[in-house]
C-alpha positions as CSV (number, residue, x, y, z in Angstrom):
1,M,81.5,18.0,-6.1
2,S,82.1,18.9,-9.8
3,V,81.6,22.4,-10.9
4,I,80.0,23.1,-14.3
5,S,81.4,26.1,-16.2
6,P,78.9,28.7,-17.2
7,A,77.9,28.8,-20.9
8,N,80.0,30.9,-23.2
9,S,83.1,30.8,-20.9
10,Q,85.7,29.8,-23.5
11,T,89.2,31.2,-23.0
12,L,89.8,34.1,-25.2
13,L,92.6,34.2,-27.8
14,Q,95.9,35.4,-26.3
15,K,99.2,35.6,-28.2
16,D,101.7,37.2,-25.9
17,D,104.5,37.2,-28.5
18,T,102.7,39.6,-30.8
19,M,100.1,41.4,-28.7
20,R,99.6,42.9,-25.2
21,Y,96.4,42.4,-23.2
22,R,94.5,44.3,-20.6
23,P,91.6,43.7,-18.2
24,M,88.2,44.5,-19.6
25,G,86.9,46.2,-16.5
26,K,85.9,43.7,-13.9
27,T,84.5,41.2,-16.4
28,G,87.5,38.9,-15.9
29,L,88.2,39.0,-19.7
30,S,91.6,39.9,-21.1
31,V,91.2,42.1,-24.2
32,S,93.9,42.9,-26.7
33,A,95.2,46.4,-26.3
34,L,94.6,47.0,-30.0
35,S,91.1,46.2,-31.2
36,F,89.6,46.2,-34.7
37,G,86.9,48.7,-35.6
38,C,85.1,47.2,-38.6
39,M,83.3,50.4,-39.9
40,R,86.1,51.2,-42.4
41,L,86.3,47.9,-44.2
42,S,86.8,48.2,-48.0
43,E,84.8,47.1,-51.0
44,D,87.4,44.4,-51.7
45,Q,85.9,41.4,-49.8
46,E,89.0,39.2,-50.3
47,L,91.1,41.9,-48.6
48,N,88.6,42.3,-45.7
49,T,88.7,38.5,-45.1
50,N,92.4,38.2,-45.2
51,L,92.9,41.4,-43.1
52,I,90.6,40.2,-40.3
53,A,92.2,36.7,-40.3
54,Q,95.6,38.3,-40.1
55,A,94.5,40.5,-37.2
56,I,93.3,37.4,-35.3
57,D,96.7,35.7,-36.1
58,Y,98.4,38.7,-34.5
59,G,96.3,38.2,-31.4
60,I,93.6,40.8,-31.7
61,N,90.6,39.4,-29.9
62,Y,88.0,42.3,-30.0
63,F,86.1,43.3,-33.1
64,E,83.6,46.1,-33.0
65,T,80.7,45.9,-35.4
66,T,77.1,46.8,-36.1
67,R,74.7,46.0,-38.9
68,H,74.3,49.7,-39.7
69,Y,77.9,50.6,-40.7
70,I,78.9,50.7,-44.4
71,K,75.4,51.1,-45.6
72,G,74.2,48.0,-43.8
73,T,77.1,45.7,-45.0
74,C,79.6,45.9,-42.1
75,Q,78.8,42.6,-40.5
76,H,78.5,40.8,-43.8
77,K,82.0,42.1,-44.7
78,T,83.3,41.1,-41.3
79,A,81.9,37.6,-41.0
80,P,84.1,35.7,-43.5
81,G,87.3,36.7,-41.8
82,L,86.0,35.5,-38.4
83,H,85.3,31.9,-39.7
84,G,86.7,29.3,-37.4
85,H,87.6,31.7,-34.6
86,T,84.4,33.0,-33.2
87,D,84.5,31.0,-29.9
88,K,87.8,32.6,-28.9
89,I,87.2,36.3,-29.7
90,I,84.9,39.1,-28.8
91,V,82.7,40.4,-31.6
92,S,80.6,43.2,-30.3
93,G,77.2,44.0,-31.8
94,K,75.3,47.3,-31.5
95,E,71.8,48.6,-31.9
96,G,70.4,52.0,-31.3
97,M,67.2,52.9,-29.4
98,G,64.5,55.5,-29.1
99,P,61.1,56.0,-27.6
100,D,59.5,53.5,-30.0
101,K,62.0,50.7,-29.5
102,T,60.4,47.6,-27.9
103,A,61.9,44.6,-26.2
104,Y,60.6,42.5,-29.1
105,S,62.3,44.6,-31.9
106,F,65.5,44.9,-29.9
107,R,65.6,41.2,-29.4
108,K,65.0,40.5,-33.1
109,E,67.9,42.8,-34.0
110,I,70.2,40.9,-31.6
111,E,69.2,37.6,-33.3
112,R,69.6,39.1,-36.8
113,Q,73.1,40.3,-36.1
114,L,74.1,37.0,-34.6
115,D,72.9,35.3,-37.7
116,I,74.8,37.6,-40.1
117,L,78.0,37.1,-38.1
118,G,77.6,33.4,-37.6
119,L,77.8,33.7,-33.8
120,S,76.1,31.7,-31.1
121,H,76.2,34.6,-28.7
122,F,77.7,38.1,-28.2
123,K,80.2,38.4,-25.5
124,F,79.5,42.2,-25.7
125,F,76.5,43.9,-27.1
126,Q,76.2,47.7,-27.1
127,V,73.3,50.1,-26.8
128,G,74.4,52.4,-29.6
129,W,74.2,56.2,-30.0
130,F,73.2,56.4,-26.4
131,S,72.7,59.4,-24.1
132,W,71.4,60.2,-20.6
133,A,68.2,61.5,-22.2
134,K,67.5,58.0,-23.4
135,I,67.6,56.4,-20.0
136,P,63.8,56.4,-19.6
137,H,63.4,54.6,-22.9
138,L,66.0,52.0,-21.8
139,L,64.2,51.4,-18.5
140,K,60.6,51.4,-19.5
141,R,58.6,48.2,-19.1
142,G,58.7,46.2,-22.3
143,G,61.7,48.2,-23.5
144,V,65.3,47.6,-24.3
145,L,66.5,46.6,-20.9
146,D,63.9,43.9,-20.7
147,A,65.2,42.5,-24.0
148,I,68.8,42.6,-22.8
149,R,68.1,40.9,-19.4
150,R,66.3,38.1,-21.1
151,A,69.0,37.7,-23.7
152,K,71.6,37.5,-21.0
153,D,69.5,34.9,-19.1
154,E,69.4,32.8,-22.3
155,G,73.1,33.1,-23.0
156,L,72.7,35.3,-26.2
157,I,74.6,38.1,-24.5
158,Q,77.2,38.0,-21.8
159,Y,78.0,41.7,-21.2
160,I,76.4,45.0,-22.1
161,G,78.0,48.3,-23.0
162,F,77.0,51.5,-24.6
163,T,78.5,54.1,-27.0
164,G,77.6,57.6,-28.0
165,H,78.6,61.3,-28.0
166,D,76.7,62.8,-25.0
167,K,78.3,65.3,-22.6
168,P,81.0,63.8,-20.3
169,E,79.0,64.6,-17.1
170,N,76.0,62.8,-18.6
171,F,78.0,59.7,-19.5
172,I,79.4,59.6,-15.9
173,K,75.8,59.5,-14.7
174,C,75.1,56.6,-17.2
175,I,78.0,54.5,-16.0
176,E,77.1,55.2,-12.3
177,T,73.7,53.5,-12.9
178,G,75.5,50.1,-12.6
179,L,73.7,48.9,-15.7
180,F,76.8,48.6,-18.0
181,D,80.0,46.6,-18.2
182,S,81.7,48.8,-20.8
183,I,81.7,52.1,-22.5
184,T,82.9,53.1,-26.0
185,V,83.9,56.7,-26.5
186,P,86.1,58.8,-28.8
187,Y,89.5,59.5,-27.3
188,N,92.7,60.8,-28.8
189,L,95.4,63.4,-28.6
190,I,93.2,66.2,-29.9
191,N,89.9,65.1,-28.2
192,R,90.4,64.5,-24.5
193,S,86.9,65.6,-23.5
194,Y,85.9,62.1,-22.2
195,E,89.0,61.8,-19.9
196,P,86.9,62.3,-16.8
197,V,84.5,59.6,-17.9
198,I,87.4,57.2,-18.5
199,A,88.8,57.9,-15.1
200,R,85.4,57.3,-13.4
201,A,85.0,54.1,-15.4
202,G,88.4,52.9,-14.1
203,E,87.2,53.6,-10.5
204,L,84.0,51.6,-11.1
205,G,85.6,48.7,-12.9
206,I,83.9,49.4,-16.2
207,G,85.8,48.5,-19.4
208,V,86.7,51.3,-21.7
209,V,87.0,51.0,-25.5
210,A,88.7,54.1,-26.9
211,M,87.5,54.6,-30.5
212,C,89.0,57.1,-33.0
213,P,92.6,56.9,-31.5
214,V,93.9,58.6,-34.6
215,A,91.0,61.0,-34.7
216,G,89.4,59.5,-37.8
217,G,92.7,59.9,-39.8
218,V,93.4,63.5,-38.7
219,L,96.5,62.3,-36.9
220,S,97.9,60.7,-40.0
221,C,99.2,64.2,-40.7
222,E,102.5,64.8,-39.1
223,S,102.8,67.5,-36.3
224,D,106.1,68.7,-35.0
225,K,104.3,70.5,-32.2
226,L,102.8,67.3,-30.9
227,K,106.1,65.5,-31.2
228,E,107.8,68.2,-29.1
229,A,105.0,68.3,-26.5
230,L,105.0,64.5,-26.0
231,Q,108.8,64.3,-26.5
232,M,108.4,61.5,-29.1
233,D,110.3,61.5,-32.4
234,V,108.0,58.9,-34.0
235,P,105.2,59.1,-36.7
236,T,102.2,61.0,-35.4
237,T,99.9,57.9,-35.8
238,E,102.2,55.9,-33.6
239,M,102.4,58.6,-31.1
240,A,98.6,58.9,-31.0
241,L,98.2,55.2,-30.3
242,K,100.8,55.3,-27.5
243,F,99.0,58.3,-25.9
244,V,95.7,56.4,-25.8
245,L,97.3,53.3,-24.3
246,S,99.3,55.3,-21.8
247,N,96.0,56.0,-20.0
248,P,95.8,53.1,-17.5
249,N,92.0,53.2,-17.5
250,V,91.7,52.4,-21.2
251,S,91.0,48.7,-21.9
252,T,91.6,48.8,-25.6
253,A,92.3,51.2,-28.5
254,C,89.8,50.5,-31.3
255,S,91.3,51.4,-34.7
256,G,89.4,51.3,-38.0
257,M,91.9,49.5,-40.2
258,N,91.5,48.6,-43.9
259,T,95.1,48.0,-45.1
260,F,97.8,45.5,-44.0
261,E,100.1,48.4,-43.6
262,Q,97.9,50.1,-41.0
263,L,97.4,46.7,-39.2
264,E,101.1,45.9,-39.1
265,Q,102.1,49.3,-38.0
266,N,99.5,49.4,-35.1
267,V,100.4,45.9,-34.0
268,E,104.1,46.7,-33.9
269,T,103.4,49.9,-31.9
270,V,101.3,48.0,-29.3
271,K,103.7,45.1,-29.1
272,N,106.7,47.4,-28.4
273,F,105.0,49.9,-26.1
274,D,105.0,49.2,-22.4
275,P,103.6,52.3,-20.6
276,A,105.4,53.0,-17.4
277,G,102.1,53.7,-15.7
278,S,100.2,56.8,-14.7
279,T,103.4,58.9,-14.5
280,E,104.0,58.6,-18.2
281,F,100.4,59.4,-19.0
282,E,100.5,62.5,-16.7
283,T,103.6,63.7,-18.5
284,M,102.0,63.4,-21.9
285,C,98.9,65.3,-20.6
286,E,101.0,68.1,-19.2
287,G,102.6,68.5,-22.6
288,L,99.2,68.6,-24.4
289,D,98.0,71.1,-21.8
290,R,100.9,73.4,-22.5
291,L,100.0,73.4,-26.2
292,R,96.4,74.5,-25.4
293,R,97.6,77.3,-23.0
294,E,99.8,78.7,-25.9
295,L,96.6,79.7,-27.6
296,G,95.6,81.8,-24.6
297,D,92.1,82.5,-23.3
298,K,90.7,83.8,-26.5
299,F,89.4,81.1,-28.9
300,C,86.3,80.1,-30.7
301,T,83.7,78.3,-28.5
302,A,81.5,77.4,-31.5
303,C,78.6,79.5,-30.1
304,K,77.9,80.6,-33.8
305,Y,76.8,84.1,-32.7
306,C,78.9,85.3,-35.7
307,M,76.5,83.7,-38.1
308,P,75.1,84.4,-40.6
309,C,78.1,86.1,-42.3
310,P,76.9,88.8,-44.7
311,Q,79.2,87.4,-47.4
312,G,78.4,83.7,-46.7
313,V,81.7,82.6,-45.0
314,N,81.3,79.5,-42.9
315,I,83.0,81.1,-39.9
316,P,82.6,78.3,-37.3
317,K,84.2,75.7,-39.7
318,H,87.1,77.9,-40.4
319,L,87.7,78.7,-36.8
320,A,87.5,75.0,-35.7
321,A,90.3,74.4,-38.3
322,Y,92.2,77.4,-37.1
323,R,92.2,76.2,-33.5
324,K,93.5,72.7,-34.4
325,W,96.2,74.3,-36.6
326,K,97.3,76.7,-33.9
327,V,97.2,74.2,-31.0
328,F,98.4,71.0,-32.6
329,G,100.4,72.2,-35.6
330,L,98.3,70.1,-38.0
331,D,99.2,72.1,-41.1
332,E,98.3,69.5,-43.8
333,H,95.1,68.5,-42.1
334,T,94.0,72.1,-41.9
335,K,94.7,72.6,-45.6
336,Q,92.6,69.5,-46.4
337,V,89.7,70.8,-44.4
338,L,89.8,74.3,-46.0
339,A,90.0,72.7,-49.5
340,K,86.7,71.0,-48.9
341,I,84.8,74.1,-48.0
342,P,82.7,75.4,-51.0
343,D,84.1,78.5,-52.7
344,E,81.0,80.5,-51.8
345,N,81.6,79.8,-48.1
346,S,85.4,80.1,-48.1
347,Y,87.6,82.6,-46.3
348,E,88.3,84.1,-49.7
349,V,84.9,85.9,-49.9
350,C,85.5,87.7,-46.6
351,D,85.5,91.5,-47.2
352,E,86.5,92.4,-43.6
353,C,83.2,94.2,-42.9
354,G,83.7,93.5,-39.2
355,A,80.1,92.3,-38.5
356,C,81.5,89.1,-37.0
357,I,83.8,91.0,-34.6
358,E,80.9,93.0,-33.2
359,K,78.9,89.8,-32.6
360,C,81.7,87.6,-31.2
361,P,81.4,87.3,-27.3
362,N,85.1,86.3,-27.2
363,D,86.2,89.5,-28.9
364,L,88.1,87.5,-31.7
365,D,89.5,89.4,-34.6
366,I,87.9,86.9,-37.0
367,P,89.0,88.6,-40.3
368,S,92.6,88.5,-39.2
369,M,92.3,84.8,-38.3
370,L,90.8,84.1,-41.8
371,K,93.7,85.9,-43.3
372,E,96.1,83.7,-41.4
373,L,94.4,80.6,-42.8
374,G,94.7,82.1,-46.3
375,Q,98.5,82.5,-45.7
376,L,98.7,78.9,-44.6
377,V,97.0,77.7,-47.7
378,N,99.2,79.7,-50.0
379,S,102.5,78.8,-48.1
């Protein structure tokens, strides 16, 4: 008896000479270890088109999009570069939801995004900006889940994922519902808060897309502290990508690239990096944990009890920069952050009145910390 293949079951692009591939959870799909986040595409459409086409030529087969990025132009900027390759790659779409979202409106958005991208179907579609609190809106009769199930039955969607910034414990509850095939979360050297979620996803066979692997560009600044902790004498951006891919439960590292230099560097890193398994990942984590311990038990927890400052200093913003500086040695990034704080909210207006010390539950000597930041700026 002949067996008829299910719709939309084309073999995905795979170029083993230039790219490495990983299982996308238990979907049976092999996804490129490096994926392309399309939210940072440029105003130069010719560059965008050629860049995406080159990424495909290197073997990248996952492109993350939504209509809402880049002031509503993301998918329009992405589509020309995909031309002629859409049946062999994964182009994920994404739409948010709330209490007023209906099955009809969600379905119309799926169709709209397919039309913009020139696709017959989404291999992955994501519920965007999701959280545990939105589960009732997802499940209600005539709501988003009804639209998703019908779209899957009709072949418009194959797999469903979600992305957002909820608490890790809440995201674990979300993936344990069994409703999702993938999750997209920020994950990098300086933000490991979703590591428990990624580990649980691995246990459940759920694909993990790690976004912001270089922390939105923060890790483009060199850090000797990070190099020493991870025992890698390579550029920080390369080290950041290697860290994310050393986690065996990450399916793909999704990088927002908008230059050929970024693309080529990332492809070269992925092609030449073969993680030795969980042992190498554990060693990297131990190094990062040592860095955090060096700061001790006293650090800003962003409770904001110190505010308002009588002089107008934006204390939480300064102390967030202070912690990254002290833990990770990101000197240049810290200077960049401080330079963007308005003069009237800068450390420079601190008169050491001590009001913040009295209000801080962690007993931090905040004026002294602000002085240290001033010394960094002037160094």
